[in-house]
C-alpha positions as CSV (number, residue, x, y, z in Angstrom):
1,M,280.2,133.9,54.3
2,M,284.3,134.1,55.0
3,A,287.1,135.4,53.2
4,R,289.3,132.9,51.1
5,T,293.1,133.6,52.1
6,T,295.5,132.7,49.6
7,R,298.9,131.6,50.9
8,G,301.9,132.2,48.8
9,F,305.9,130.1,48.6
10,T,307.8,130.5,51.7
11,L,311.5,131.8,51.3
12,L,312.0,127.9,52.8
13,E,310.1,126.5,49.7
14,V,311.8,128.7,46.9
15,L,315.4,128.1,47.7
16,I,314.7,124.5,47.8
17,A,312.8,125.3,44.1
18,M,315.9,127.2,43.4
19,S,318.5,124.5,44.1
20,I,316.6,121.7,42.3
21,F,316.7,124.2,39.2
22,A,320.3,124.7,40.0
23,I,321.1,121.2,40.2
24,S,319.1,120.0,37.4
25,A,320.6,122.5,35.4
26,S,324.1,121.7,35.9
27,I,323.3,118.5,34.8
28,V,322.0,119.0,31.9
29,Y,324.6,121.2,31.1
30,G,327.1,118.6,32.1
31,L,325.7,116.3,29.1
32,Y,325.8,118.6,27.1
33,A,329.1,119.4,27.5
34,S,330.1,115.7,27.7
35,M,328.2,115.5,24.6
36,M,329.8,118.2,22.3
37,S,333.0,116.9,23.7
38,V,332.8,113.5,22.0
39,V,331.4,115.0,18.7
40,Q,334.3,117.2,18.4
41,N,336.3,114.7,19.2
42,V,335.0,112.5,16.5
43,E,334.7,115.1,14.3
44,D,338.5,116.1,14.6
45,R,339.5,112.6,14.4
46,T,337.5,112.0,11.0
47,R,339.7,115.3,9.4
48,L,343.1,113.8,10.8
49,N,342.1,110.5,9.1
50,D,340.6,112.0,6.0
51,Q,344.5,114.5,6.1
52,V,346.4,110.8,6.7
53,R,344.6,109.1,3.9
54,T,345.5,111.7,1.6
55,A,348.9,112.4,2.5
56,F,349.6,108.7,2.0
57,V,347.4,108.2,-1.5
58,R,350.0,110.7,-2.6
59,L,353.0,109.4,-0.9
60,N,351.9,105.7,-2.8
61,K,351.0,107.1,-6.1
62,D,354.3,109.6,-6.6
63,L,356.6,106.4,-5.3
64,S,354.6,103.8,-6.9
65,G,355.6,105.9,-10.2
66,L,359.3,106.4,-9.6
67,Y,361.6,106.9,-12.6
68,R,364.5,104.9,-13.2
69,G,365.8,106.2,-16.1
70,E,368.8,108.5,-16.7
71,Q,367.1,111.6,-15.8
72,G,365.6,109.7,-12.1
73,F,365.8,110.2,-9.3
74,L,365.4,109.7,-5.7
75,N,366.8,111.9,-2.7
76,G,365.5,111.3,1.1
77,R,367.0,113.1,3.8
78,D,366.3,112.2,7.6
79,S,367.4,115.8,8.6
80,A,366.5,117.9,6.4
81,D,367.5,122.0,6.4
82,L,364.0,123.8,7.1
83,A,365.0,126.5,8.0
84,N,365.8,126.8,4.1
85,D,362.8,125.0,2.6
86,E,365.4,121.4,2.2
87,P,362.6,119.1,0.9
88,I,362.3,116.1,3.2
89,L,362.1,113.9,-0.1
90,E,362.5,114.4,-3.6
91,L,362.4,112.3,-6.2
92,V,360.9,112.0,-10.6
93,S,357.9,110.3,-10.8
94,S,355.0,109.7,-13.2
95,A,352.2,110.3,-11.0
96,H,351.9,113.9,-11.9
97,L,348.6,116.1,-11.1
98,S,347.5,117.9,-13.8
99,F,345.9,121.5,-12.9
100,D,345.3,122.2,-16.5
101,S,343.2,120.6,-18.2
102,A,343.9,122.2,-21.7
103,S,347.0,121.1,-21.7
104,D,348.4,117.5,-22.0
105,P,350.3,116.0,-19.3
106,A,353.3,116.0,-18.3
107,P,354.9,112.5,-18.8
108,L,357.5,112.7,-15.6
109,S,357.2,115.5,-12.6
110,V,359.9,116.6,-10.1
111,I,357.9,115.4,-6.8
112,R,358.8,117.8,-3.6
113,Y,358.1,117.0,0.5
114,Y,358.6,120.1,2.6
115,L,357.7,120.3,6.3
116,L,356.6,124.0,6.9
117,P,356.8,125.1,10.5
118,E,353.2,126.6,12.3
119,E,353.7,129.9,13.3
120,L,351.4,129.3,16.5
121,D,353.0,126.1,17.7
122,D,356.2,123.6,17.1
123,T,354.0,121.4,15.0
124,Y,354.4,120.9,11.4
125,T,352.3,121.0,8.0
126,L,353.1,118.6,5.0
127,L,354.0,120.7,1.5
128,R,353.7,118.1,-1.9
129,S,355.4,120.4,-5.0
130,D,354.4,119.5,-8.5
131,T,357.2,120.1,-11.8
132,P,356.7,118.4,-14.7
133,E,359.3,118.0,-16.9
134,F,358.6,117.7,-20.6
135,F,361.8,115.6,-22.1
136,Q,362.7,116.6,-25.5
137,P,362.9,113.2,-28.0
138,D,366.4,114.6,-29.6
139,D,367.9,114.7,-25.9
140,E,368.7,118.3,-26.0
141,G,367.7,118.9,-22.8
142,S,364.2,119.5,-20.9
143,V,361.2,122.1,-20.3
144,T,360.3,122.4,-17.2
145,Q,357.0,124.0,-16.1
146,Q,355.9,126.1,-13.7
147,E,355.9,124.6,-10.3
148,R,353.1,124.1,-8.2
149,T,352.4,123.5,-4.0
150,F,349.7,122.8,-2.1
151,R,348.8,121.1,1.3
152,L,348.8,117.6,2.4
153,C,348.3,117.4,5.7
154,K,348.8,119.7,8.8
155,G,349.7,119.3,12.8
156,L,352.5,117.1,12.2
157,A,355.3,116.6,15.0
158,E,357.2,114.4,12.8
159,V,357.6,112.9,9.2
160,R,359.7,109.4,9.3
161,I,360.7,107.6,6.0
162,H,362.6,104.6,6.3
163,Y,364.0,102.9,2.8
164,L,364.9,99.2,2.4
165,D,367.7,97.8,0.2
166,R,366.7,94.9,-2.5
167,N,368.9,93.0,0.8
168,G,366.3,93.6,3.6
169,V,367.7,96.5,5.5
170,E,366.8,99.5,6.1
171,R,367.8,102.9,6.4
172,S,367.0,106.4,7.1
173,E,368.4,108.4,4.3
174,W,368.8,107.5,0.8
175,D,370.4,109.6,-2.3
176,T,370.2,107.5,-5.9
177,R,373.3,110.3,-6.8
178,E,375.8,108.7,-4.6
179,G,378.3,106.3,-5.7
180,S,380.1,105.7,-9.3
181,E,378.4,106.4,-12.8
182,D,378.1,102.5,-13.3
183,E,376.5,102.1,-10.4
184,Q,374.2,105.4,-11.3
185,K,372.7,103.3,-14.4
186,E,372.1,100.3,-11.8
187,D,368.0,99.5,-10.6
188,S,369.1,98.3,-7.4
189,R,370.8,102.0,-6.9
190,F,366.6,102.5,-5.7
191,P,365.2,101.4,-2.7
192,S,362.8,97.9,-2.6
193,S,360.2,99.5,-0.7
194,A,359.6,101.9,1.6
195,R,357.7,102.8,5.0
196,I,356.2,106.2,5.9
197,E,355.1,107.0,9.5
198,L,353.1,110.2,10.4
199,V,353.4,111.7,13.9
200,F,351.4,113.5,15.7
201,P,351.6,115.3,19.1
202,T,349.5,113.9,21.7
203,D,348.4,117.6,22.8
204,R,349.2,121.7,21.5
205,N,353.1,121.5,22.8
206,G,354.0,119.6,20.0
207,E,355.8,117.1,22.2
208,V,356.6,113.8,19.4
209,E,355.3,111.1,21.8
210,G,351.7,110.7,20.4
211,T,349.6,108.8,17.8
212,V,351.7,107.8,14.6
213,F,350.2,106.6,11.2
214,S,351.9,104.6,8.7
215,T,352.0,102.7,5.9
216,A,354.8,100.7,3.5
217,V,355.1,101.4,-0.4
218,L,356.2,98.5,-2.9
219,L,358.5,100.3,-5.3
220,R,358.0,98.9,-8.6
221,P,361.1,96.8,-10.4
222,G,362.2,98.5,-13.8
223,H,361.2,101.8,-14.9
224,L,359.0,103.5,-17.6
225,S,360.7,104.8,-21.2
226,F,360.0,108.2,-22.3
227,G,362.3,110.1,-25.0
228,G,364.8,111.8,-23.9
229,G,365.1,108.9,-21.5
230,S,367.0,105.3,-21.1
231,G,364.9,102.5,-22.1
232,G,363.5,99.4,-20.0
């Protein structure tokens, strides 16, 4: 009886098998990396859309609740001094956020929007502060509550707010506290609408040209009436 010999793999066969495995692994890894990149982009886009939606909802409610009485004002700045924490927008509004369920909601709040420069790049974070005002019915003054600030949106390159007067003329700045005393009492000192743009950079270098989200807010005519304020 002849002994049966076992034949092994040649070096060429081993090299071919390794090459096929390496090619297959690289294809699988490339597909996996591509899929993960798509998933990451979708997640980033979803987070961005959620931030933008939150910012627009708050801006819409605050501007729609604009108070036009004697204590009411709106001041929008096109070139705010961000280094000195100067707000880009401040106004008196009825859209107060109550953080304490045990206390009565304030009728009015001084609401301010700031752009906070980020330390790691050239982008900004949009902040909103809310300071409730309790106006006394006997006109002896007002009691100011503690200011509360929270973040609305980050990674911004720029925030643009344009104000339209009743003739449809657009302005990048608006201050209702300008003009004579008689003009200060006129409802026309307030804009009729506002157009808001949130600009995000195309890359991490903070370039202004990038994704732009926009919305428009119609400011309602007339104003609410509270104790200490002018009726309407």
